[in-house]
OpenMM code with the backbone's topology and positions (N, CA, C; nanometers):
from openmm import Vec3, app, unit

residues = "UNK UNK UNK UNK UNK UNK UNK UNK UNK UNK UNK UNK UNK UNK UNK UNK UNK UNK UNK UNK UNK UNK UNK UNK UNK UNK UNK UNK UNK UNK UNK UNK UNK UNK UNK UNK UNK UNK UNK UNK UNK UNK UNK UNK UNK UNK UNK UNK UNK UNK UNK UNK UNK UNK UNK UNK UNK UNK UNK UNK UNK UNK UNK UNK UNK UNK UNK UNK UNK UNK UNK UNK UNK UNK UNK UNK UNK UNK UNK UNK UNK UNK UNK UNK UNK UNK UNK UNK UNK UNK UNK UNK UNK UNK UNK UNK UNK UNK UNK UNK UNK UNK".split()
positions = [
    Vec3(8.1737, 3.5166, 0.7235),
    Vec3(8.2181, 3.6402, 0.6426),
    Vec3(8.1329, 3.7553, 0.7147),
    Vec3(8.0533, 3.7375, 0.7589),
    Vec3(7.9285, 3.8491, 0.7828),
    Vec3(7.9873, 3.8885, 0.9142),
    Vec3(8.0003, 3.7816, 0.9994),
    Vec3(8.0562, 3.8047, 1.1257),
    Vec3(8.2062, 3.8934, 1.1337),
    Vec3(8.2886, 3.8452, 1.0729),
    Vec3(8.3918, 3.9430, 1.0537),
    Vec3(8.4099, 4.0561, 1.0073),
    Vec3(8.3038, 4.0688, 0.9431),
    Vec3(8.2870, 4.2404, 0.8951),
    Vec3(8.2061, 4.2829, 1.0023),
    Vec3(8.1636, 4.2525, 1.0832),
    Vec3(8.0842, 4.2886, 1.1771),
    Vec3(8.2080, 4.3557, 1.2905),
    Vec3(8.2378, 4.2778, 1.3012),
    Vec3(8.3749, 4.2840, 1.4141),
    Vec3(8.4484, 4.3818, 1.3465),
    Vec3(8.5159, 4.4142, 1.2612),
    Vec3(8.5983, 4.4968, 1.2026),
    Vec3(8.5262, 4.6258, 1.1629),
    Vec3(8.4122, 4.6430, 1.1715),
    Vec3(8.3369, 4.7704, 1.1402),
    Vec3(8.2981, 4.7978, 1.3105),
    Vec3(8.2972, 4.7038, 1.3962),
    Vec3(8.2834, 4.7601, 1.5506),
    Vec3(8.4090, 4.8067, 1.5884),
    Vec3(8.5437, 4.7476, 1.5564),
    Vec3(8.6692, 4.8087, 1.6039),
    Vec3(8.7059, 4.9373, 1.5471),
    Vec3(8.6748, 4.9462, 1.4174),
    Vec3(8.7040, 5.0784, 1.3272),
    Vec3(8.6315, 5.1825, 1.4092),
    Vec3(8.5227, 5.1790, 1.4628),
    Vec3(8.4315, 5.2833, 1.5239),
    Vec3(8.4916, 5.3033, 1.6655),
    Vec3(8.5473, 5.2266, 1.7360),
    Vec3(8.6215, 5.2407, 1.8668),
    Vec3(8.7169, 5.3896, 1.8601),
    Vec3(8.6893, 5.4792, 1.9654),
    Vec3(8.7914, 5.5850, 1.9568),
    Vec3(8.9336, 5.5475, 1.9978),
    Vec3(9.0271, 5.6117, 1.9493),
    Vec3(9.1266, 5.5753, 1.9182),
    Vec3(9.1949, 5.5674, 2.0534),
    Vec3(9.1848, 5.6153, 2.1285),
    Vec3(9.2066, 5.6077, 2.2849),
    Vec3(9.1766, 5.4942, 2.3642),
    Vec3(9.0632, 5.4383, 2.3202),
    Vec3(9.0103, 5.3247, 2.3962),
    Vec3(9.1167, 5.1870, 2.3617),
    Vec3(9.1964, 5.2167, 2.2379),
    Vec3(9.2486, 5.0863, 2.2210),
    Vec3(9.3954, 5.1175, 2.2820),
    Vec3(9.4264, 5.2615, 2.2804),
    Vec3(9.5728, 5.2647, 2.3587),
    Vec3(9.5522, 5.3199, 2.4976),
    Vec3(9.4688, 5.3227, 2.5585),
    Vec3(9.4435, 5.3842, 2.6863),
    Vec3(9.5464, 5.2836, 2.8125),
    Vec3(9.6511, 5.3560, 2.8031),
    Vec3(9.7309, 5.3255, 2.9102),
    Vec3(9.8375, 5.4220, 2.9728),
    Vec3(9.9618, 5.4082, 3.0574),
    Vec3(9.9951, 5.5135, 3.1271),
    Vec3(10.1465, 5.5277, 3.0195),
    Vec3(10.1639, 5.4993, 2.9037),
    Vec3(10.2409, 5.5532, 2.8603),
    Vec3(10.2561, 5.6844, 2.8147),
    Vec3(10.3434, 5.7434, 2.7684),
    Vec3(10.3643, 5.8696, 2.7164),
    Vec3(10.4288, 5.9227, 2.5788),
    Vec3(10.3477, 5.9773, 2.4776),
    Vec3(10.3816, 5.9956, 2.3522),
    Vec3(10.3920, 6.1306, 2.3319),
    Vec3(10.5396, 6.1916, 2.3651),
    Vec3(10.5579, 6.3564, 2.3357),
    Vec3(10.6942, 6.3385, 2.2721),
    Vec3(10.6992, 6.4176, 2.1795),
    Vec3(10.8235, 6.4514, 2.1222),
    Vec3(10.9476, 6.5191, 2.1923),
    Vec3(11.0401, 6.4489, 2.2057),
    Vec3(11.1670, 6.4802, 2.2996),
    Vec3(11.1765, 6.6393, 2.3192),
    Vec3(11.1436, 6.7043, 2.1824),
    Vec3(11.1442, 6.8884, 2.1877),
    Vec3(11.0581, 6.9271, 2.2741),
    Vec3(10.9524, 6.8767, 2.3146),
    Vec3(10.8295, 6.9473, 2.4124),
    Vec3(10.8649, 6.8615, 2.5314),
    Vec3(10.9782, 6.7927, 2.5764),
    Vec3(11.0066, 6.7603, 2.6990),
    Vec3(11.0417, 6.8577, 2.8262),
    Vec3(10.9782, 6.8676, 2.9122),
    Vec3(11.0591, 6.9615, 3.0366),
    Vec3(11.1914, 6.9072, 3.0544),
    Vec3(11.2868, 6.9926, 3.1296),
    Vec3(11.4270, 6.9289, 3.1383),
    Vec3(11.4063, 6.8790, 3.2747),
    Vec3(11.5151, 6.7715, 3.2830),
    Vec3(11.5351, 6.6874, 3.4284),
    Vec3(11.5319, 6.8031, 3.5330),
    Vec3(11.5836, 6.9307, 3.5314),
    Vec3(11.5682, 7.0104, 3.6507),
    Vec3(11.4257, 7.0518, 3.6716),
    Vec3(11.3758, 7.0259, 3.5990),
    Vec3(11.2295, 7.1206, 3.6197),
    Vec3(11.1368, 6.9763, 3.7148),
    Vec3(11.1811, 6.8411, 3.6688),
    Vec3(11.1381, 6.7622, 3.7143),
    Vec3(11.1721, 6.7380, 3.8839),
    Vec3(11.3110, 6.7589, 3.8891),
    Vec3(11.3547, 6.7466, 4.0005),
    Vec3(11.2858, 6.8893, 4.0981),
    Vec3(11.2660, 6.9853, 4.0492),
    Vec3(11.1958, 7.0845, 4.1209),
    Vec3(11.0508, 7.0792, 4.1776),
    Vec3(10.9754, 6.9822, 4.0445),
    Vec3(10.8321, 6.9430, 4.0946),
    Vec3(10.8420, 6.8672, 4.2019),
    Vec3(10.9402, 6.7826, 4.2193),
    Vec3(10.9422, 6.6258, 4.2916),
    Vec3(10.9780, 6.7233, 4.4492),
    Vec3(11.0572, 6.8266, 4.4414),
    Vec3(11.0652, 6.8914, 4.5680),
    Vec3(10.9642, 6.9669, 4.6331),
    Vec3(10.9002, 7.0278, 4.5369),
    Vec3(10.8067, 7.0884, 4.5888),
    Vec3(10.6856, 7.0140, 4.6230),
    Vec3(10.6795, 6.8948, 4.5825),
    Vec3(10.5832, 6.7621, 4.6483),
    Vec3(10.6008, 6.7454, 4.8074),
    Vec3(10.7164, 6.7686, 4.8319),
    Vec3(10.8064, 6.7097, 4.9440),
    Vec3(10.8707, 6.6008, 4.9502),
    Vec3(10.8910, 6.5471, 4.8265),
    Vec3(10.9378, 6.4181, 4.7633),
    Vec3(11.1002, 6.4062, 4.8162),
    Vec3(11.1551, 6.2981, 4.8389),
    Vec3(11.3428, 6.3121, 4.8420),
    Vec3(11.3628, 6.2183, 4.7200),
    Vec3(11.3942, 6.2373, 4.6132),
    Vec3(11.4279, 6.1954, 4.5025),
    Vec3(11.5642, 6.0955, 4.5020),
    Vec3(11.5243, 6.0108, 4.4859),
    Vec3(11.6412, 5.8852, 4.4424),
    Vec3(11.6846, 5.8582, 4.3208),
    Vec3(11.6106, 5.8561, 4.2318),
    Vec3(11.6398, 5.8321, 4.0816),
    Vec3(11.5385, 5.8786, 4.0150),
    Vec3(11.5707, 5.9735, 3.8824),
    Vec3(11.4829, 5.9970, 3.7751),
    Vec3(11.5186, 5.9022, 3.6656),
    Vec3(11.4311, 5.8351, 3.6260),
    Vec3(11.4760, 5.7675, 3.4509),
    Vec3(11.3453, 5.7891, 3.3867),
    Vec3(11.3495, 5.7433, 3.2573),
    Vec3(11.2645, 5.7572, 3.1444),
    Vec3(11.2128, 5.5948, 3.1459),
    Vec3(11.0741, 5.5965, 3.1607),
    Vec3(10.9970, 5.4559, 3.1258),
    Vec3(10.8840, 5.4670, 3.0652),
    Vec3(10.8983, 5.3962, 2.9445),
    Vec3(10.7477, 5.4209, 2.8620),
    Vec3(10.7266, 5.5644, 2.8058),
    Vec3(10.8382, 5.6668, 2.7682),
    Vec3(10.8261, 5.7526, 2.7289),
    Vec3(10.7750, 5.8648, 2.8410),
    Vec3(10.7552, 5.8231, 2.9420),
    Vec3(10.7358, 5.8953, 3.0583),
    Vec3(10.8741, 5.9452, 3.1840),
    Vec3(10.8742, 6.0395, 3.2542),
    Vec3(10.9936, 6.0401, 3.3568),
    Vec3(10.9403, 5.9415, 3.4492),
    Vec3(11.0065, 5.8863, 3.5352),
    Vec3(10.9560, 5.8134, 3.6358),
    Vec3(11.0793, 5.8539, 3.7609),
    Vec3(11.0088, 5.8727, 3.8595),
    Vec3(11.0632, 5.9107, 3.9988),
    Vec3(11.0581, 5.7969, 4.0819),
    Vec3(11.1830, 5.7683, 4.1396),
    Vec3(11.1826, 5.6492, 4.2515),
    Vec3(11.2240, 5.7535, 4.3610),
    Vec3(11.1960, 5.7123, 4.4937),
    Vec3(11.2029, 5.8274, 4.6106),
    Vec3(11.1437, 5.7983, 4.7107),
    Vec3(11.1064, 5.8666, 4.7955),
    Vec3(11.0250, 5.8943, 4.9205),
    Vec3(10.9461, 6.0086, 4.9420),
    Vec3(10.8435, 5.9884, 5.0127),
    Vec3(10.7286, 6.0853, 5.0117),
    Vec3(10.7771, 6.1519, 5.1524),
    Vec3(10.6927, 6.2512, 5.1691),
    Vec3(10.7091, 6.3663, 5.3038),
    Vec3(10.7296, 6.2442, 5.4178),
    Vec3(10.6476, 6.1475, 5.4345),
    Vec3(10.6214, 6.0754, 5.5352),
    Vec3(10.7076, 5.9514, 5.5552),
    Vec3(10.7999, 5.9453, 5.4320),
    Vec3(10.9236, 5.8470, 5.4473),
    Vec3(10.8858, 5.7134, 5.3475),
    Vec3(10.7561, 5.7051, 5.2883),
    Vec3(10.7431, 5.6075, 5.2330),
    Vec3(10.8068, 5.5914, 5.1210),
    Vec3(10.8424, 5.4800, 5.0463),
    Vec3(10.9054, 5.4604, 4.9010),
    Vec3(10.7999, 5.4456, 4.8272),
    Vec3(10.8123, 5.5472, 4.7201),
    Vec3(10.7245, 5.5737, 4.6203),
    Vec3(10.7882, 5.5616, 4.4786),
    Vec3(10.7203, 5.5578, 4.3664),
    Vec3(10.7184, 5.5302, 4.2371),
    Vec3(10.6185, 5.6308, 4.1382),
    Vec3(10.6827, 5.7254, 4.0855),
    Vec3(10.5757, 5.8336, 4.0533),
    Vec3(10.6058, 5.8470, 3.8650),
    Vec3(10.5259, 5.8322, 3.8144),
    Vec3(10.5358, 5.8510, 3.6451),
    Vec3(10.4775, 5.9574, 3.6125),
    Vec3(10.5504, 6.0756, 3.5281),
    Vec3(10.5026, 6.1938, 3.5260),
    Vec3(10.5056, 6.2274, 3.3647),
    Vec3(10.4418, 6.2953, 3.2888),
    Vec3(10.3923, 6.3223, 3.1544),
    Vec3(10.5113, 6.4243, 3.1385),
    Vec3(10.6027, 6.4064, 3.0444),
    Vec3(10.7376, 6.4893, 3.0519),
    Vec3(10.7011, 6.6040, 2.9847),
    Vec3(10.5951, 6.6373, 2.8891),
    Vec3(10.5782, 6.7725, 2.8467),
    Vec3(10.5200, 6.8597, 2.9729),
    Vec3(10.4055, 6.8077, 3.0587),
    Vec3(10.3207, 6.9000, 3.1242),
    Vec3(10.3601, 6.8561, 3.2982),
    Vec3(10.4572, 6.7416, 3.3301),
    Vec3(10.4729, 6.7206, 3.4452),
    Vec3(10.3451, 6.6690, 3.5435),
    Vec3(10.2321, 6.6312, 3.4860),
    Vec3(10.1172, 6.6156, 3.5119),
    Vec3(10.1273, 6.4398, 3.5888),
    Vec3(10.0976, 6.4173, 3.6907),
    Vec3(10.1156, 6.2711, 3.7605),
    Vec3(10.0193, 6.1870, 3.6403),
    Vec3(10.0787, 6.0910, 3.5852),
    Vec3(10.0292, 5.9610, 3.5167),
    Vec3(10.0141, 5.8782, 3.6107),
    Vec3(10.0787, 5.7942, 3.6746),
    Vec3(10.0877, 5.7121, 3.8014),
    Vec3(10.1658, 5.7559, 3.9162),
    Vec3(10.1040, 5.6876, 4.0019),
    Vec3(10.1439, 5.7259, 4.1500),
    Vec3(10.1282, 5.5797, 4.2187),
    Vec3(10.2580, 5.5268, 4.2554),
    Vec3(10.2622, 5.4084, 4.3400),
    Vec3(10.3568, 5.4182, 4.4897),
    Vec3(10.2715, 5.3700, 4.5881),
    Vec3(10.3696, 5.3498, 4.6998),
    Vec3(10.4274, 5.1983, 4.7041),
    Vec3(10.5557, 5.1953, 4.7246),
    Vec3(10.6209, 5.0515, 4.6944),
    Vec3(10.6146, 4.9959, 4.8189),
    Vec3(10.6138, 4.8385, 4.7769),
    Vec3(10.6285, 4.7475, 4.8922),
    Vec3(10.7308, 4.8036, 4.9698),
    Vec3(10.7204, 4.7673, 5.1111),
    Vec3(10.8781, 4.7997, 5.2005),
    Vec3(10.9137, 4.7049, 5.2708),
    Vec3(10.9717, 4.6696, 5.3167),
    Vec3(11.0666, 4.6025, 5.3985),
    Vec3(10.9714, 4.4955, 5.4904),
    Vec3(10.8841, 4.5572, 5.5229),
    Vec3(10.7781, 4.4901, 5.6416),
    Vec3(10.6616, 4.4054, 5.5632),
    Vec3(10.6612, 4.4081, 5.4210),
    Vec3(10.5660, 4.2996, 5.3939),
    Vec3(10.4261, 4.3821, 5.3488),
    Vec3(10.4322, 4.5104, 5.3751),
    Vec3(10.2968, 4.6148, 5.3287),
    Vec3(10.3004, 4.5929, 5.1735),
    Vec3(10.1191, 4.6059, 5.1587),
    Vec3(10.1282, 4.5983, 5.0267),
    Vec3(10.1435, 4.7143, 4.9351),
    Vec3(10.1517, 4.6916, 4.8126),
    Vec3(10.1801, 4.8001, 4.7309),
    Vec3(10.0595, 4.8743, 4.7138),
    Vec3(10.0263, 5.0048, 4.7226),
    Vec3(9.9113, 5.1050, 4.7050),
    Vec3(9.9206, 5.1883, 4.5831),
    Vec3(9.8116, 5.1900, 4.5296),
    Vec3(9.7975, 5.2929, 4.4027),
    Vec3(9.6848, 5.3553, 4.3970),
    Vec3(9.6923, 5.4649, 4.4375),
    Vec3(9.5607, 5.5889, 4.4886),
    Vec3(9.5095, 5.5968, 4.3528),
    Vec3(9.3694, 5.6276, 4.3771),
    Vec3(9.3233, 5.6457, 4.2462),
    Vec3(9.3481, 5.8004, 4.1755),
    Vec3(9.3488, 5.7974, 4.0457),
    Vec3(9.3685, 5.9181, 3.9607),
    Vec3(9.2714, 6.0027, 3.9850),
    Vec3(9.3017, 6.1608, 4.0066),
    Vec3(9.1886, 6.2522, 3.9805),
    Vec3(9.1382, 6.2726, 3.8468),
] * unit.nanometer
topology = app.Topology()
chain = topology.addChain("A")
for resn in residues:
    res = topology.addResidue(resn, chain)
    for name in ("N", "CA", "C"):
        topology.addAtom(name, app.Element.getBySymbol(name[0]), res)
């Protein structure tokens, strides 16, 4: 019983973000930027957008970067900050790369 109580107290003292740390976006739809803003943001980065969709409450862009590499970028829908950026695996068997976040 004492061990269970100790574990419960420990879990209750964890910061809320520690338990929910992931790449999901929790933003009310009223606070979202329009898709046109996502397209303008991507174009300003030099990306060629193939598709914009919603994944885990975030905008997700599938396309190509300025060097022609396939990319998948997840954006915060309210601020358009990059939540996740991945270089996709190409037809030549190259690995998927995940740059570190700033």
